[in-house]
C-alpha positions in Angstrom: 96.2 149.9 40.1 95.0 146.4 40.7 93.0 146.2 38.0 95.9 147.0 35.9 98.1 144.7 37.1 95.9 142.2 36.3 95.4 143.2 32.9 99.1 143.3 32.3 99.2 140.1 33.8 97.1 138.6 31.6 98.7 139.7 28.8 101.8 139.3 29.6 100.9 135.3 31.1 98.5 135.6 27.1 102.5 136.7 24.8 104.3 133.8 27.5 102.1 130.9 26.6 101.6 132.5 22.8 106.1 132.0 22.5 106.1 128.7 24.2 103.7 127.2 21.8 105.5 128.0 18.5 108.7 127.4 20.0 106.7 123.8 20.7 105.0 123.3 17.9 108.5 124.2 15.8 110.2 122.0 18.2 107.3 119.1 17.2 107.2 119.9 13.9 110.6 119.4 13.5 109.9 115.5 13.5 107.1 115.3 10.9 104.5 115.6 13.7 101.7 117.8 14.6 101.3 118.3 18.2 97.9 116.3 18.7 99.6 113.1 17.2 102.6 113.9 19.9 100.8 114.1 22.9 98.9 111.5 22.5 101.7 109.8 22.3 103.7 111.1 25.2 100.7 110.7 27.5 101.0 106.8 26.4 104.7 106.7 26.5 104.6 108.3 30.0 101.1 107.0 31.4 100.5 103.1 29.9 96.9 102.4 28.2 94.3 104.8 28.7 90.8 104.5 27.4 90.0 106.6 24.9 88.3 109.1 27.5 91.5 109.6 29.5 93.9 110.3 26.4 91.4 112.1 25.8 90.8 114.4 29.0 94.8 114.8 29.2 96.1 116.0 25.8 93.0 118.5 25.7 91.5 116.9 22.4 87.2 116.3 22.2 87.0 113.0 21.9 85.7 113.1 17.9 89.2 114.6 16.6 91.2 112.4 18.7 89.1 109.5 17.1 90.8 111.2 13.7 94.0 111.3 15.2 94.3 108.0 16.5 93.6 106.7 13.1 96.3 108.3 11.8 98.8 107.4 14.6 97.3 103.6 14.2 97.5 103.0 10.9 101.3 104.3 11.4 102.2 101.7 14.6 102.7 104.1 17.2 99.2 102.5 18.2 97.1 100.0 19.0 93.3 99.6 20.3 91.8 96.9 22.4 88.4 96.8 23.6 87.7 96.2 27.3 86.2 93.0 27.8 83.9 93.9 30.5 82.2 97.6 29.0 81.8 96.7 24.6 81.5 101.1 24.7 85.1 101.5 26.4 88.3 102.0 24.4 92.1 101.1 25.3 94.9 102.3 23.1 98.5 101.6 24.2 101.8 102.6 22.6 103.4 100.2 20.3 106.5 99.1 20.2 107.5 101.4 17.3 106.0 104.1 19.2 108.5 104.0 22.5 111.2 103.8 20.1 110.0 107.1 18.4 109.1 108.4 22.1 112.8 107.1 22.5 114.3 109.5 20.4 112.6 112.3 20.0 111.4 112.8 23.9 114.9 113.4 24.9 115.2 117.0 22.0 111.6 117.8 23.2 112.6 117.5 26.7 116.0 120.0 25.9 113.5 122.5 24.4 111.7 123.3 26.8 114.8 123.2 29.8 115.7 125.6 27.2 113.3 128.1 27.4 112.7 128.3 31.3 116.8 128.3 31.6 116.9 132.1 32.5 114.1 130.5 35.2 115.8 129.3 39.0 113.6 126.8 40.5 112.7 128.5 42.6 110.4 130.5 40.1 109.3 127.9 38.4 108.2 126.6 42.0 106.2 130.2 42.5 104.7 129.3 38.9 104.1 126.4 38.9 101.7 127.3 42.1 100.5 130.6 40.7 99.5 129.4 37.6 97.8 126.6 39.5 95.9 129.0 41.3 95.0 131.0 38.5 93.5 127.4 36.4 91.4 126.6 39.5 89.9 130.1 40.1 87.4 129.1 37.5 87.0 125.8 38.7 85.7 127.1 42.1 83.8 130.0 41.0 81.1 127.3 39.0 81.2 125.7 42.0 80.5 128.8 44.1 77.1 130.0 41.7 
């Protein structure tokens, strides 16, 4: 019985994830952006200057693809690169004033879309959901350590 419940939980999780992703993609597209563009700007907007690797890890875009996205955002004037003085291999990226202005305009609207997605979920349920999803996500990491 628990196997069937695990399978059902998996299917529901995947369907919910797809639904949320579609809503977020539609929202971000309405600003003339792609998910990768928005994710990078959002990370820099909230966390400040970071290395390309830090941003890549934060937004789950591989370092090969991220360079292309960064190039486009830099061309638009939304971010800038600076080389690390101590290690030439390290490049920092940071949001520009134009990028901040853009995010100040669109991020509150984006946050409202996220709030709407979770409007029928109580605070307690959100806390439980966060805990459960963290445990599921960490399970793979823990399994790798055991092997």
